[in-house]
C-alpha positions as CSV (number, residue, x, y, z in Angstrom):
1,M,-0.1,0.0,0.0
2,A,2.8,2.4,1.0
3,G,4.5,1.6,-2.4
4,Q,1.4,2.4,-4.4
5,R,1.1,5.8,-2.4
6,Q,4.6,6.7,-3.3
7,V,3.9,5.9,-7.0
8,T,0.8,8.0,-7.1
9,A,2.7,10.8,-5.4
10,A,5.4,10.6,-8.1
11,R,2.8,10.8,-10.9
12,R,1.2,13.9,-9.4
13,V,4.7,15.5,-8.8
14,V,5.6,14.9,-12.4
15,A,2.3,16.2,-13.5
16,E,2.7,19.4,-11.5
17,L,6.1,20.0,-12.9
18,A,5.2,19.1,-16.5
19,R,2.5,21.7,-16.6
20,H,5.3,24.3,-16.8
21,L,7.6,22.3,-19.3
22,D,7.7,21.3,-22.8
23,A,10.3,18.8,-23.6
24,D,10.2,15.9,-26.0
25,L,11.0,13.1,-23.5
26,A,9.3,11.4,-20.7
27,V,9.7,10.3,-17.2
28,E,9.6,6.5,-16.4
29,L,8.9,5.6,-12.9
30,W,10.3,2.7,-11.0
31,N,7.0,0.6,-11.4
32,G,7.3,1.2,-15.3
33,D,4.7,4.1,-15.6
34,V,5.7,6.5,-18.3
35,L,4.7,10.2,-18.0
36,P,5.2,12.7,-20.9
37,I,6.9,16.0,-20.0
38,G,4.8,18.6,-21.7
39,A,1.7,18.4,-23.9
40,G,3.5,17.1,-26.9
41,G,6.1,15.0,-24.9
42,L,7.5,12.0,-26.7
43,D,8.3,8.7,-24.9
44,D,11.2,7.5,-27.2
45,V,13.7,9.1,-24.8
46,R,12.9,8.3,-21.2
47,L,14.5,9.6,-18.0
48,V,14.2,6.7,-15.7
49,I,13.9,7.2,-12.0
50,G,14.8,4.2,-10.0
51,S,13.2,4.4,-6.8
52,A,11.0,6.7,-4.3
53,A,14.4,7.3,-2.5
54,A,15.9,8.7,-5.7
55,M,12.9,10.9,-6.3
56,K,13.2,12.2,-2.6
57,R,16.7,13.2,-3.1
58,L,15.9,14.9,-6.2
59,L,13.2,17.0,-4.6
60,L,15.2,17.8,-1.7
61,K,18.5,18.8,-3.7
62,P,17.6,19.5,-7.1
63,S,20.8,20.2,-8.9
64,I,23.2,18.8,-11.5
65,S,25.3,17.3,-8.8
66,T,22.4,15.3,-7.4
67,I,21.6,14.0,-10.9
68,A,25.1,13.1,-11.3
69,E,25.4,11.1,-8.0
70,L,22.2,9.3,-8.8
71,F,23.2,8.6,-12.5
72,A,26.7,7.2,-11.2
73,I,24.8,4.8,-8.8
74,G,22.1,3.8,-11.5
75,E,19.3,5.4,-9.6
76,I,18.7,7.6,-12.8
77,D,19.1,6.4,-16.2
78,V,18.2,7.5,-19.7
79,R,16.5,5.1,-22.1
80,G,16.4,5.6,-25.9
81,P,19.2,7.7,-27.6
82,D,22.4,8.4,-26.1
83,L,22.9,11.1,-23.5
84,I,23.8,13.8,-26.0
85,E,20.7,13.4,-28.1
86,A,18.6,13.2,-25.0
87,M,20.0,16.6,-23.7
88,Q,19.5,18.2,-27.1
89,R,15.9,17.9,-26.4
90,I,15.9,19.8,-22.9
91,D,15.8,23.4,-22.9
92,P,17.7,24.4,-19.6
93,T,16.0,27.7,-19.3
94,Q,12.6,25.9,-18.7
95,F,14.1,24.1,-15.8
96,R,15.9,27.2,-14.4
97,A,12.6,29.0,-14.5
98,L,10.6,26.2,-12.6
99,P,11.1,27.5,-9.0
100,R,9.4,30.8,-10.1
101,K,6.4,29.1,-11.9
102,V,5.6,26.0,-9.9
103,N,2.9,25.9,-7.1
104,K,5.0,25.0,-4.2
105,V,2.1,24.4,-2.0
106,A,0.5,21.9,-4.4
107,L,4.0,20.3,-5.1
108,L,4.6,19.8,-1.4
109,K,1.1,18.2,-0.8
110,A,1.6,15.8,-3.8
111,A,5.1,14.9,-2.7
112,L,4.5,14.3,0.9
113,P,4.4,10.3,0.5
114,I,7.8,10.7,-1.2
115,L,9.3,13.0,1.3
116,L,8.2,10.8,4.2
117,H,10.1,7.9,2.5
118,R,12.7,6.4,4.8
119,G,14.7,4.3,2.0
120,K,18.3,4.9,2.0
121,L,20.6,5.3,-1.2
122,S,24.3,4.6,-1.4
123,E,26.8,7.0,-2.1
124,S,29.1,6.8,-5.4
125,G,32.1,7.7,-3.2
126,L,33.5,9.7,-6.2
127,E,33.4,13.1,-5.0
128,Y,36.3,15.3,-4.0
129,K,35.6,16.3,-0.3
130,N,38.5,18.2,0.9
131,E,38.8,21.9,1.0
132,V,40.6,23.7,-1.9
133,A,42.5,26.9,-1.2
134,S,42.4,29.3,-4.0
135,R,46.0,30.3,-3.8
136,S,49.1,28.3,-4.2
137,D,50.8,30.3,-1.4
138,D,47.9,29.4,0.9
139,G,48.5,25.5,0.5
140,R,46.4,24.8,-2.6
141,P,47.0,20.9,-3.0
142,D,47.9,20.9,-6.6
143,T,49.3,17.5,-6.6
144,D,46.3,16.0,-5.0
145,L,43.9,17.9,-7.3
146,I,45.6,16.7,-10.5
147,R,46.1,13.1,-9.3
148,F,42.5,13.0,-8.5
149,H,41.7,13.7,-12.1
150,Y,44.4,12.1,-14.0
151,D,45.5,9.1,-11.9
152,V,42.3,7.2,-12.5
153,S,44.0,4.8,-15.1
154,N,45.8,5.3,-18.1
155,A,43.9,2.2,-19.6
156,F,40.6,4.1,-18.8
157,Y,41.6,7.2,-20.7
158,A,42.8,5.1,-23.6
159,L,39.4,3.8,-24.0
160,F,38.1,7.1,-25.3
161,L,41.0,9.0,-26.5
162,D,42.9,8.6,-29.7
163,P,46.0,6.7,-30.0
164,E,48.3,9.4,-29.1
165,M,46.3,10.0,-25.9
166,V,45.5,13.7,-26.8
167,Y,43.3,14.9,-24.0
168,S,42.2,18.5,-25.5
169,S,40.1,19.8,-28.2
170,A,41.1,18.4,-31.7
171,Y,41.0,20.3,-34.9
172,F,38.4,19.1,-37.4
173,E,39.1,20.2,-41.1
174,R,35.6,18.6,-42.0
175,P,32.8,17.3,-39.8
176,D,33.5,13.7,-41.0
177,T,37.2,13.8,-39.9
178,T,38.0,11.1,-37.7
179,L,39.1,11.9,-34.0
180,D,42.5,10.4,-34.7
181,E,42.9,12.5,-37.8
182,A,41.5,15.6,-36.0
183,Q,43.9,15.1,-33.1
184,K,47.0,15.0,-35.3
185,A,45.8,18.0,-37.3
186,K,45.6,19.9,-33.8
187,L,49.2,18.9,-32.7
188,D,50.5,20.0,-36.1
189,L,48.6,23.3,-35.9
190,I,50.1,24.1,-32.6
191,C,53.4,23.5,-33.9
192,R,52.8,25.8,-36.9
193,K,51.4,28.6,-34.7
194,L,54.6,28.4,-32.6
195,R,56.6,28.3,-35.8
196,L,58.9,25.6,-34.4
197,Q,62.3,25.4,-35.9
198,P,64.9,22.5,-35.6
199,G,67.1,22.9,-32.4
200,E,64.5,25.1,-30.7
201,R,63.8,24.5,-27.0
202,L,60.1,23.9,-26.3
203,F,58.6,23.6,-22.9
204,D,55.3,21.9,-22.7
205,L,54.0,22.5,-19.2
206,G,51.4,20.0,-17.9
207,C,52.2,17.7,-20.9
208,G,49.7,15.1,-20.4
209,W,50.5,11.8,-22.2
210,G,53.4,13.3,-24.1
211,S,51.7,13.7,-27.4
212,L,53.0,17.2,-28.3
213,L,56.3,16.6,-26.9
214,C,56.9,13.6,-29.0
215,H,55.3,15.1,-32.2
216,A,57.2,18.3,-31.9
217,A,60.5,16.5,-31.5
218,Q,59.8,13.9,-34.2
219,T,58.3,16.3,-36.9
220,Y,60.0,19.7,-36.1
221,G,63.3,18.7,-34.7
222,V,62.9,20.5,-31.4
223,H,64.3,19.8,-28.0
224,A,61.2,19.3,-26.0
225,F,60.9,19.4,-22.2
226,G,57.8,18.6,-20.3
227,T,56.4,18.5,-16.7
228,T,53.5,16.9,-15.1
229,L,52.1,16.2,-11.5
230,S,50.4,13.0,-12.5
231,Q,52.4,9.9,-11.7
232,A,50.3,7.8,-14.2
233,Q,51.0,10.3,-17.0
234,F,54.8,10.5,-16.2
235,D,55.1,6.7,-16.1
236,Y,53.4,6.8,-19.5
237,V,55.6,9.3,-21.3
238,T,58.7,8.0,-20.0
239,A,57.8,4.7,-21.4
240,K,56.8,6.4,-24.8
241,I,59.9,8.4,-25.1
242,D,62.0,5.0,-24.6
243,R,59.7,3.4,-27.1
244,L,60.2,6.1,-29.7
245,G,63.8,6.4,-29.3
246,L,63.6,10.1,-28.4
247,K,65.7,10.2,-25.0
248,D,68.1,12.8,-26.8
249,R,65.5,15.1,-27.7
250,V,62.6,14.7,-25.2
251,T,62.7,15.0,-21.3
252,V,59.8,15.1,-19.0
253,E,59.8,15.4,-15.3
254,L,57.4,14.6,-12.3
255,R,57.5,18.2,-11.0
256,D,55.4,21.3,-10.6
257,C,56.0,23.6,-13.4
258,R,56.5,26.6,-11.0
259,T,59.7,25.1,-9.8
260,V,61.3,25.4,-13.4
261,D,63.6,28.4,-12.8
262,E,65.7,28.9,-16.0
263,P,65.3,32.6,-17.0
264,G,65.2,32.9,-20.9
265,A,66.0,29.1,-21.5
266,F,63.0,28.5,-23.8
267,D,62.2,29.5,-27.4
268,K,58.5,28.4,-27.2
269,I,56.1,27.4,-24.5
270,A,53.0,25.6,-24.9
271,Q,50.2,25.3,-22.5
272,V,47.5,23.2,-23.8
273,E,44.2,23.2,-21.6
274,M,46.3,23.2,-18.3
275,I,45.5,26.7,-17.0
276,E,42.1,25.7,-16.2
277,H,43.8,23.7,-13.2
278,L,45.7,26.5,-11.9
279,G,42.8,28.6,-10.1
280,L,42.1,32.3,-11.2
281,D,44.0,33.7,-8.2
282,N,47.3,32.1,-9.5
283,H,47.2,33.5,-13.1
284,D,49.1,36.7,-12.3
285,A,52.0,34.8,-11.0
286,H,51.8,32.3,-13.8
287,Y,52.0,34.7,-16.6
288,K,55.1,36.4,-15.1
289,R,56.7,33.0,-14.7
290,M,56.1,32.1,-18.4
291,R,57.4,35.5,-19.6
292,A,60.5,35.0,-17.5
293,L,61.3,31.5,-19.0
294,L,61.0,32.7,-22.6
295,R,63.9,34.4,-24.6
296,P,63.0,37.9,-26.1
297,R,60.3,37.5,-28.8
298,G,59.9,33.9,-27.8
299,L,56.3,32.5,-28.4
300,Y,53.7,31.3,-25.9
301,F,50.9,29.2,-27.0
302,G,47.8,28.7,-24.8
303,Q,44.8,26.6,-25.5
304,A,41.9,26.7,-22.8
305,S,38.4,26.4,-22.3
306,T,36.5,29.4,-21.2
307,R,33.2,30.6,-19.8
308,R,31.0,33.2,-21.1
309,V,31.7,36.5,-19.2
310,T,28.8,37.9,-17.0
311,P,27.2,41.4,-17.8
312,D,28.6,42.2,-14.2
313,I,32.1,41.1,-14.0
314,S,32.2,41.1,-10.3
315,R,29.7,38.2,-10.4
316,F,31.7,36.1,-13.1
317,R,33.5,34.0,-10.3
318,K,30.2,32.9,-8.7
319,M,29.8,29.2,-9.2
320,T,27.0,27.7,-11.7
321,V,25.3,24.6,-11.2
322,Y,27.7,23.0,-13.8
323,T,31.0,24.3,-12.2
324,R,29.8,22.8,-9.0
325,F,29.2,19.5,-10.4
326,G,32.7,19.7,-12.2
327,T,34.7,20.6,-9.3
328,R,32.8,18.0,-7.0
329,F,33.4,15.1,-9.3
330,I,35.7,15.7,-12.0
331,F,37.9,18.7,-11.7
332,P,38.4,19.8,-8.1
333,G,39.9,23.1,-7.9
334,G,39.3,23.9,-11.6
335,E,38.3,27.4,-12.8
336,L,37.8,28.8,-16.2
337,D,38.5,32.4,-17.2
338,Y,36.8,34.2,-20.1
339,I,38.8,35.2,-23.3
340,G,39.0,38.9,-22.3
341,M,40.7,38.0,-19.2
342,T,43.3,35.9,-21.0
343,V,44.2,38.5,-23.4
344,T,44.2,41.1,-20.6
345,N,46.6,39.1,-18.5
346,L,49.0,38.4,-21.2
347,E,49.2,42.0,-22.2
348,R,49.5,43.1,-18.4
349,H,52.4,40.8,-18.0
350,G,54.7,41.7,-20.9
351,F,53.3,39.7,-24.0
352,E,52.2,41.1,-27.3
353,V,49.0,39.1,-28.4
354,L,49.5,37.9,-31.8
355,D,46.5,35.6,-32.6
356,V,43.4,34.5,-31.0
357,E,41.2,31.8,-32.5
358,A,38.0,30.2,-31.2
359,L,37.5,26.4,-31.7
360,R,34.1,26.0,-29.9
361,E,32.6,23.6,-32.5
362,H,36.0,21.6,-32.5
363,F,35.6,21.0,-28.9
364,Q,32.0,20.0,-29.1
365,L,32.7,17.3,-31.7
366,T,35.7,16.1,-29.7
367,C,33.5,15.5,-26.7
368,E,30.9,13.8,-28.6
369,H,33.6,11.4,-30.0
370,W,34.8,10.9,-26.4
371,A,31.5,10.2,-24.9
372,R,30.4,7.9,-27.7
373,R,33.5,5.9,-27.5
374,L,33.5,5.6,-23.9
375,Y,29.7,4.5,-24.2
376,D,30.7,1.9,-26.8
377,R,33.5,0.5,-24.7
378,R,31.6,1.0,-21.3
379,E,32.0,-2.7,-20.3
380,A,35.8,-2.6,-20.6
381,A,35.7,0.8,-18.8
382,A,33.6,-0.6,-15.9
383,A,36.0,-3.7,-15.6
384,E,38.8,-0.9,-15.1
385,V,37.3,1.8,-13.0
386,G,33.9,0.6,-12.0
387,W,30.3,1.3,-13.2
388,P,29.8,4.4,-11.1
389,R,33.0,6.2,-12.4
390,T,32.2,5.0,-15.9
391,R,28.7,6.4,-15.9
392,L,29.9,9.4,-14.3
393,W,32.5,10.1,-16.9
394,Y,29.9,9.4,-19.6
395,L,27.5,12.0,-18.1
396,Y,30.4,14.5,-17.8
397,L,31.5,14.2,-21.5
398,S,28.0,14.3,-22.7
399,I,27.3,17.5,-20.8
400,C,30.5,19.3,-22.0
401,A,29.5,18.3,-25.7
402,I,26.1,20.1,-25.1
403,A,27.8,23.0,-23.4
404,F,30.1,23.6,-26.3
405,E,27.3,23.0,-28.8
406,R,25.2,25.8,-27.0
407,G,28.0,28.2,-26.4
408,T,27.8,28.0,-22.6
409,L,31.6,27.1,-23.0
410,N,34.2,28.0,-25.6
411,V,37.7,27.2,-26.3
412,F,40.3,29.5,-27.5
413,Q,43.9,29.3,-29.0
414,V,46.0,32.4,-28.2
415,V,49.5,33.1,-29.2
416,G,51.5,35.8,-27.7
417,S,55.3,36.7,-27.9
418,K,57.5,38.1,-25.0
419,R,57.3,41.9,-25.9
420,R,60.1,43.7,-27.5
421,V,60.3,46.7,-29.6
422,G,60.4,46.0,-33.3
423,P,58.8,43.6,-35.8
424,S,56.5,40.9,-34.4
425,G,57.6,38.4,-36.8
426,V,53.8,37.2,-37.6
427,P,53.6,36.1,-41.3
428,L,51.2,38.6,-43.0
429,D,49.2,35.7,-44.7
430,R,47.5,33.3,-42.4
431,A,47.6,30.8,-45.2
432,L,51.0,29.9,-43.9
433,L,49.0,28.3,-40.9
434,Y,46.3,26.6,-43.0
435,P,46.2,25.6,-46.8
436,A,49.8,26.6,-47.5
437,A,51.1,24.7,-44.6
438,R,49.1,21.7,-45.5
439,A,50.8,21.8,-49.0
440,G,54.2,21.5,-47.2
441,R,55.6,25.1,-47.0
442,R,58.0,25.7,-44.5
443,Q,57.3,28.4,-41.6
444,P,59.4,31.3,-41.5
445,A,61.9,31.5,-38.5
446,V,61.1,33.8,-35.7
């Protein structure tokens, strides 16, 4: 009898919420009832709620983080097309407006049998629970933060990344370009933007699994040096350097990039989707350090995901529901800036900004490939890291794909040089970066 009361209550709750929504999907309750969301709601995509306890948690803490926790432990699921297609049917503005539109008294009365339910749910155990200081000088635990994200398992990442293990936005020359081709194109584009020349010294901070280090050394003849705080990445890159016979041209160290103190030692610096880990309060010191490491007119390349700036800049750093989810489960301590902040910081700290390029749709395609590869190999992923983590990452990559599709997130490549009076050295024709470069024309030296 109690079970039936909870089902009846759930139907009333969904009906009350659906009055203010219009989405092409349905809710499926734990007893199999299917309830369309909105007047024209379809049931080919279903949000499955696994128990009264799951609905109770949703009602008490309605957030992306709650959905993520429930999805990870299998108490929420999606039936029908993949998560990306399901999310494309949801207009998030409708859900943000719900608290203002819904009749809270009617909702409370309808939900009472659910709220009185005493069933307990397990936790995924995947969240980062420690406090994170905003400044490195205040004891920010950067090594712990990096290893939480990257030391999951090299084998796990290999299931959805390309063979070179490139963990950043690819560059798609066509929509039907494969992920493997697009990542190779991105590595080459970075090298061309840096105008790498044989014998130059390249510093790749936060070098990941070593894809850029090895590509730059093999293809452009540079001496490449990389750092990482991830033990798993360090072990992987070290083995890769040995396997490719690059020990005379590529070096990697397990160390914080901030401990590198060789003024003017590098011709070029690459920072590919790493600054997101630093925390906004540490950007000033970081850019000063990068400038010090470069020779005069040396080039800095940065690729980073960004958020849209808020009309009131003072409110930019207020966490959104999505940043709370990301920092709780995936990227603890991570903070995204906006492109104006990036350019301003470069200029403030002695760089001349030479080039800015947006790659938003490229990262959308990249995340779509990653999410679908992970889903296709989910059994192997679960064997490696467990079902909760596999499901959480599938959700995370799908959310990222949608965020880049809708423009909530963007990604930019920025090139700057250590400022000096005189010619910048920038080619007059951007064709040197694109069609002409593909035809094999050599880049001019800096």
